DSSP file (Angstrom, degrees, kcal/mol; ACC not computed):
  #  RESIDUE AA STRUCTURE BP1 BP2  ACC     N-H-->O    O-->H-N    N-H-->O    O-->H-N    TCO  KAPPA ALPHA  PHI   PSI    X-CA   Y-CA   Z-CA
    1    1 A Y     >        0   0    0      0, 0.0     4,-1.6     0, 0.0     3,-0.4   0.000 360.0 360.0 360.0   2.7   10.7    7.8   -1.7
    2    2 A A  H  >  +     0   0    0      1,-0.2     4,-2.2     2,-0.2     5,-0.2   0.877 360.0  55.2 -60.3 -38.5    8.0   10.4   -2.0
    3    3 A V  H  > S+     0   0    0      1,-0.2     4,-2.7     2,-0.2    -1,-0.2   0.861 103.8  54.7 -66.3 -34.5    5.4    7.9   -3.0
    4    4 A Q  H  > S+     0   0    0     -3,-0.4     4,-2.6     2,-0.2    -1,-0.2   0.901 109.2  48.4 -65.6 -39.5    6.0    5.7    0.1
    5    5 A G  H  X S+     0   0    0     -4,-1.6     4,-2.2     2,-0.2    -2,-0.2   0.913 111.6  49.2 -63.4 -42.2    5.4    8.8    2.3
    6    6 A Y  H  X S+     0   0    0     -4,-2.2     4,-2.0     2,-0.2    -2,-0.2   0.932 112.8  47.4 -61.8 -45.9    2.2    9.6    0.4
    7    7 A D  H  X S+     0   0    0     -4,-2.7     4,-2.5     1,-0.2    -2,-0.2   0.891 109.3  54.1 -63.1 -40.5    1.0    6.0    0.7
    8    8 A A  H  X S+     0   0    0     -4,-2.6     4,-2.6     1,-0.2    -1,-0.2   0.909 108.4  49.5 -59.6 -42.6    1.9    6.0    4.5
    9    9 A A  H  X S+     0   0    0     -4,-2.2     4,-2.2     1,-0.2    -1,-0.2   0.884 110.6  49.8 -66.0 -37.9   -0.3    9.1    5.0
   10   10 A Q  H  X S+     0   0    0     -4,-2.0     4,-2.2     2,-0.2    -2,-0.2   0.894 111.8  48.6 -65.7 -39.3   -3.2    7.5    3.1
   11   11 A M  H  X S+     0   0    0     -4,-2.5     4,-2.4     2,-0.2    -2,-0.2   0.923 111.8  49.0 -66.2 -43.3   -2.9    4.3    5.2
   12   12 A Y  H  X S+     0   0    0     -4,-2.6     4,-2.8     1,-0.2     5,-0.2   0.900 108.9  52.9 -65.6 -38.4   -2.8    6.3    8.4
   13   13 A E  H  X S+     0   0    0     -4,-2.2     4,-2.7     2,-0.2    -1,-0.2   0.935 109.0  50.0 -60.9 -44.4   -5.8    8.3    7.3
   14   14 A A  H  X S+     0   0    0     -4,-2.2     4,-2.1     1,-0.2    -2,-0.2   0.926 113.7  45.7 -58.8 -45.0   -7.7    5.0    6.7
   15   15 A G  H  X S+     0   0    0     -4,-2.4     4,-1.2     2,-0.2    -2,-0.2   0.907 111.7  51.0 -64.4 -41.2   -6.7    3.8   10.2
   16   16 A L  H  <>S+     0   0    0     -4,-2.8     5,-3.3     2,-0.2     6,-0.4   0.890 109.3  51.0 -64.7 -42.0   -7.6    7.1   11.8
   17   17 A K  H ><5S+     0   0    0     -4,-2.7     3,-1.9     1,-0.2    -1,-0.2   0.923 107.2  53.7 -61.0 -43.6  -11.0    7.0   10.1
   18   18 A A  H 3<5S+     0   0    0     -4,-2.1    -1,-0.2     1,-0.3    -2,-0.2   0.790 107.8  51.9 -60.9 -28.0  -11.6    3.5   11.4
   19   19 A A  T ><5S-     0   0    0     -4,-1.2     3,-1.3    -3,-0.3    -1,-0.3   0.206 121.1-108.1 -95.0  15.1  -10.8    4.7   14.9
   20   20 A G  T < 5S-     0   0    0     -3,-1.9    -3,-0.2     1,-0.3    -2,-0.1   0.751  70.9 -61.0  68.2  22.3  -13.3    7.5   14.6
   21   21 A G  T 3 <S+     0   0    0     -5,-3.3    -1,-0.3     1,-0.2    -4,-0.1   0.528 101.6 133.4  83.1   5.3  -10.6   10.1   14.4
   22   22 A D    X   -     0   0    0     -3,-1.3     3,-1.6    -6,-0.4    -1,-0.2  -0.800  40.7-164.9 -96.6 106.8   -9.1    9.3   17.8
   23   23 A P  T 3  S+     0   0    0      0, 0.0    -1,-0.1     0, 0.0     6,-0.1   0.646  85.8  66.1 -65.3 -12.2   -5.3    8.9   17.5
   24   24 A E  T 3  S+     0   0    0      1,-0.2     2,-1.9    -5,-0.1     3,-0.2   0.683  78.3  84.8 -81.2 -17.4   -5.2    7.2   21.0
   25   25 A K    <>  +     0   0    0     -3,-1.6     4,-2.1     1,-0.2    -1,-0.2  -0.507  54.3 163.9 -85.6  70.7   -7.2    4.2   19.7
   26   26 A Q  H  >  +     0   0    0     -2,-1.9     4,-2.7     1,-0.2    -1,-0.2   0.868  68.4  52.6 -59.9 -42.6   -4.1    2.4   18.4
   27   27 A E  H  > S+     0   0    0     -3,-0.2     4,-2.5     1,-0.2    -1,-0.2   0.924 111.7  46.9 -62.8 -43.2   -5.6   -1.1   18.0
   28   28 A E  H  > S+     0   0    0      2,-0.2     4,-2.4     1,-0.2    -1,-0.2   0.872 110.9  52.2 -65.5 -36.1   -8.5    0.3   15.9
   29   29 A I  H  X S+     0   0    0     -4,-2.1     4,-2.5     2,-0.2    -2,-0.2   0.941 110.6  47.9 -63.0 -47.7   -6.0    2.3   13.8
   30   30 A I  H  X S+     0   0    0     -4,-2.7     4,-2.6     2,-0.2    -2,-0.2   0.925 112.6  48.5 -59.3 -46.0   -4.0   -0.8   13.1
   31   31 A K  H  X S+     0   0    0     -4,-2.5     4,-1.6     1,-0.2    -1,-0.2   0.908 111.4  50.5 -61.9 -41.7   -7.1   -2.9   12.2
   32   32 A G  H  < S+     0   0    0     -4,-2.4     4,-0.5   -17,-0.2    -1,-0.2   0.900 112.0  46.4 -63.4 -40.9   -8.3   -0.1    9.9
   33   33 A M  H >< S+     0   0    0     -4,-2.5     3,-0.8     1,-0.2    14,-0.3   0.889 109.0  56.1 -67.7 -38.5   -4.9    0.0    8.2
   34   34 A E  H 3< S+     0   0    0     -4,-2.6    13,-0.4     1,-0.2    -1,-0.2   0.814 114.6  38.5 -63.2 -30.3   -4.9   -3.8    7.9
   35   35 A S  T 3< S+     0   0    0     -4,-1.6    -1,-0.2    -5,-0.2    -2,-0.2   0.418  94.4 113.3-100.3   1.0   -8.2   -3.8    6.1
   36   36 A A    <   -     0   0    0     -3,-0.8     2,-0.4    -4,-0.5    11,-0.4  -0.391  46.8-163.0 -76.9 149.6   -7.6   -0.7    4.0
   37   37 A K        -     0   0    0      9,-0.1     2,-0.3    -2,-0.1     9,-0.2  -0.975  18.8-167.6-127.3 115.2   -7.2   -0.7    0.2
   38   38 A I  E     -A   45   0A   0      7,-2.2     7,-2.1    -2,-0.4     2,-0.8  -0.742  24.0-128.8-108.3 154.5   -5.6    2.6   -1.0
   39   39 A D  E     +A   44   0A   0     -2,-0.3     5,-0.2     5,-0.2    -2,-0.0  -0.884  38.6 179.8-101.0 105.0   -5.3    4.1   -4.5
   40   40 A S  E >   -A   43   0A   0     -2,-0.8     3,-2.0     3,-0.7   -37,-0.0  -0.640  45.3-111.6-103.3 157.9   -1.6    4.9   -4.8
   41   41 A P  T 3  S+     0   0    0      0, 0.0     3,-0.1     0, 0.0    -1,-0.1   0.771 123.7  53.6 -56.5 -24.1    0.3    6.5   -7.7
   42   42 A R  T 3  S-     0   0    0      1,-0.4    14,-0.1   -39,-0.1     2,-0.1   0.339 129.1 -86.6 -91.2   7.1    1.9    3.0   -8.0
   43   43 A G  E <   -A   40   0A   0     -3,-2.0    -3,-0.7    12,-0.1    -1,-0.4  -0.301  62.7 -43.6 108.7 166.2   -1.5    1.4   -8.2
   44   44 A A  E     +A   39   0A   0     -5,-0.2    12,-0.5    -2,-0.1     2,-0.3  -0.377  65.7 170.2 -65.3 141.3   -4.0    0.1   -5.7
   45   45 A F  E     -AB  38  55A   0     -7,-2.1    -7,-2.2    10,-0.1     2,-0.2  -0.993  23.5-163.2-151.0 161.2   -2.6   -1.9   -2.8
   46   46 A T  E     - B   0  54A   0      8,-1.4     8,-2.7    -2,-0.3     2,-0.4  -0.664  34.5 -95.7-124.8-177.9   -3.4   -3.4    0.6
   47   47 A L  E     - B   0  53A   0    -11,-0.4     2,-0.0   -13,-0.4    31,-0.0  -0.861  28.6-132.1-108.0 144.2   -1.1   -4.7    3.4
   48   48 A S    >   -     0   0    0      4,-3.0     3,-2.2    -2,-0.4     6,-0.1  -0.221  40.0 -93.2 -77.1 174.2    0.0   -8.2    4.0
   49   49 A K  T 3  S+     0   0    0      1,-0.3    -1,-0.1     2,-0.1   -15,-0.0   0.741 132.0  54.4 -63.1 -19.9   -0.2   -9.9    7.4
   50   50 A A  T 3  S-     0   0    0     29,-0.2    -1,-0.3     2,-0.1    35,-0.1   0.308 122.0-111.2 -93.4   7.0    3.4   -8.7    7.9
   51   51 A H  S <  S+     0   0    0     -3,-2.2    -2,-0.1     1,-0.3    -4,-0.0   0.755  75.8 130.6  69.0  28.6    2.2   -5.1    7.1
   52   52 A N        -     0   0    0     27,-0.1    -4,-3.0     1,-0.1    -1,-0.3  -0.796  67.0 -87.4-103.7 153.7    4.1   -4.9    3.8
   53   53 A P  E     -B   47   0A   0      0, 0.0     2,-0.6     0, 0.0    26,-0.5  -0.302  28.0-155.3 -60.7 139.0    2.4   -3.7    0.6
   54   54 A V  E     +BC  46  78A   0     -8,-2.7    -8,-1.4    24,-0.1     2,-0.3  -0.977  40.6 148.5-109.6 111.5    0.6   -6.3   -1.6
   55   55 A Q  E     -BC  45  77A   0     22,-1.8    22,-2.4    -2,-0.6     2,-0.3  -0.934  50.0-102.7-145.9 161.3    0.8   -4.6   -5.0
   56   56 A D  E     -     0   0A   0    -12,-0.5     2,-0.5    -2,-0.3    19,-0.2  -0.625  30.1-142.3 -81.2 147.1    1.0   -5.2   -8.7
   57   57 A I  E     - C   0  74A   0     17,-2.5    16,-2.2    -2,-0.3    17,-1.6  -0.964  19.7-157.8-113.0 129.1    4.3   -4.6  -10.5
   58   58 A Y  E     - C   0  72A   0     -2,-0.5     2,-0.5    14,-0.3    14,-0.2  -0.745  15.2-140.2-109.4 149.6    4.2   -3.0  -13.9
   59   59 A M  E     - C   0  71A   0     12,-2.9    11,-3.1    -2,-0.3    12,-1.3  -0.957  30.6-177.7-105.2 126.8    6.5   -2.9  -16.9
   60   60 A R  E     - C   0  69A   0     -2,-0.5     2,-0.4     9,-0.3     9,-0.2  -0.864  18.7-150.6-122.9 155.2    6.5    0.5  -18.5
   61   61 A Q  E     - C   0  68A   0      7,-2.6     7,-2.8    -2,-0.3     2,-0.5  -0.994   9.3-164.3-127.6 126.5    8.3    1.9  -21.5
   62   62 A V  E     + C   0  67A   0     -2,-0.4     2,-0.4     5,-0.2     5,-0.2  -0.949  14.8 165.8-113.8 124.0    9.3    5.6  -21.7
   63   63 A K  E >   - C   0  66A   0      3,-2.2     3,-2.4    -2,-0.5     2,-0.3  -0.969  66.5 -45.1-135.0 117.5   10.2    7.1  -25.1
   64   64 A G  T 3  S-     0   0    0     -2,-0.4     0, 0.0     1,-0.3     0, 0.0  -0.442 126.2 -19.4  61.7-121.7   10.3   10.9  -25.4
   65   65 A D  T 3  S+     0   0    0     -2,-0.3     2,-0.5    -3,-0.1    -1,-0.3   0.280 116.4 101.8-101.5  10.7    7.2   12.2  -23.6
   66   66 A Q  E <   -C   63   0A   0     -3,-2.4    -3,-2.2     2,-0.0     2,-0.5  -0.833  45.0-176.8 -99.6 129.7    5.3    8.9  -23.8
   67   67 A N  E     -C   62   0A   0     -2,-0.5     2,-0.4    -5,-0.2    -5,-0.2  -0.920  15.0-177.5-124.3 102.6    5.1    6.7  -20.7
   68   68 A V  E     -C   61   0A   0     -7,-2.8    -7,-2.6    -2,-0.5     2,-0.6  -0.874  26.3-134.5-111.8 129.2    3.2    3.5  -21.7
   69   69 A M  E     -C   60   0A   0     -2,-0.4    -9,-0.3    -9,-0.2     3,-0.1  -0.710  23.3-177.7 -77.8 121.0    2.3    0.6  -19.4
   70   70 A L  E     -     0   0A   0    -11,-3.1     2,-0.3    -2,-0.6   -10,-0.2   0.865  55.2 -31.3 -88.1 -41.8    3.2   -2.6  -21.3
   71   71 A E  E     -C   59   0A   0    -12,-1.3   -12,-2.9     3,-0.0     2,-0.7  -0.984  57.1 -96.6-168.7 164.3    2.1   -5.3  -19.0
   72   72 A V  E     -C   58   0A   0     -2,-0.3   -14,-0.3   -14,-0.2     3,-0.2  -0.873  34.1-171.8 -89.9 116.3    1.5   -6.3  -15.4
   73   73 A V  E    S+     0   0A   0    -16,-2.2     2,-0.4    -2,-0.7   -15,-0.2   0.867  73.5  12.6 -78.5 -37.9    4.7   -8.3  -14.6
   74   74 A S  E    S-C   57   0A   0    -17,-1.6   -17,-2.5    -3,-0.1     2,-0.5  -0.966  71.3-147.9-144.5 123.2    3.4   -9.6  -11.2
   75   75 A K  E    S-     0   0A   0     -2,-0.4   -19,-0.2     1,-0.2   -20,-0.1  -0.804  81.1  -6.7 -95.4 126.5   -0.1   -9.4   -9.9
   76   76 A G  E    S-     0   0A   0     -2,-0.5   -20,-0.2     1,-0.2    -1,-0.2   0.882  81.5-165.4  62.3  41.7   -0.6   -9.0   -6.1
   77   77 A L  E     -C   55   0A   0    -22,-2.4   -22,-1.8    -3,-0.5     2,-0.4  -0.411   6.8-171.5 -63.1 128.6    3.1   -9.4   -5.3
   78   78 A E  E     -C   54   0A   0    -24,-0.2   -24,-0.1    -2,-0.2   -31,-0.0  -0.980  26.3-120.8-127.4 135.1    3.5  -10.0   -1.6
   79   79 A D        -     0   0    0    -26,-0.5   -29,-0.2    -2,-0.4   -27,-0.1  -0.558  20.6-139.5 -68.9 129.2    6.7  -10.1    0.5
   80   80 A P        -     0   0    0      0, 0.0     3,-0.2     0, 0.0    -1,-0.1   0.673  21.1-149.4 -68.6 -13.1    6.9  -13.5    2.1
   81   81 A A    >   -     0   0    0      1,-0.2     3,-2.3     2,-0.1     2,-0.1   0.877  15.6-158.8  48.9  47.3    8.2  -11.9    5.3
   82   82 A R  T 3  S+     0   0    0      1,-0.3    -1,-0.2     3,-0.0     3,-0.1  -0.352  73.6  11.4 -59.0 128.1   10.3  -14.9    6.3
   83   83 A G  T 3  S+     0   0    0      1,-0.3    -1,-0.3    -3,-0.2     2,-0.3   0.362  90.6 140.3  87.1  -6.1   11.0  -14.9   10.0
   84   84 A C    <   -     0   0    0     -3,-2.3    -1,-0.3    -4,-0.1   -34,-0.0  -0.546  39.7-159.9 -73.8 132.8    8.5  -12.1   10.7
   85   85 A K              0   0    0     -2,-0.3    -1,-0.1     1,-0.2    -3,-0.0   0.352 360.0 360.0 -94.5   5.8    6.5  -12.8   13.9
   86   86 A M              0   0    0    -36,-0.1    -1,-0.2     0, 0.0   -35,-0.1   0.519 360.0 360.0 -68.0 360.0    3.6  -10.4   13.1
């Protein structure tokens, strides 16, 4: 789960920058996070309208010390967030 924590910190930083560094400006932080595109170890991603990651899913093959990306299995995968009221 380390990468999710890393991504969350990057998202919050983007929101905080959008709010001019003021942690009390919650609406501006949220808007900044909603429009952010971050570069994550799992690839670049943004947030959906339900605030879930929209990201590419990769197929990789690991043999010995080689870790090779074979293909993008799903481009811009987004959680449908069924029932979410956001």
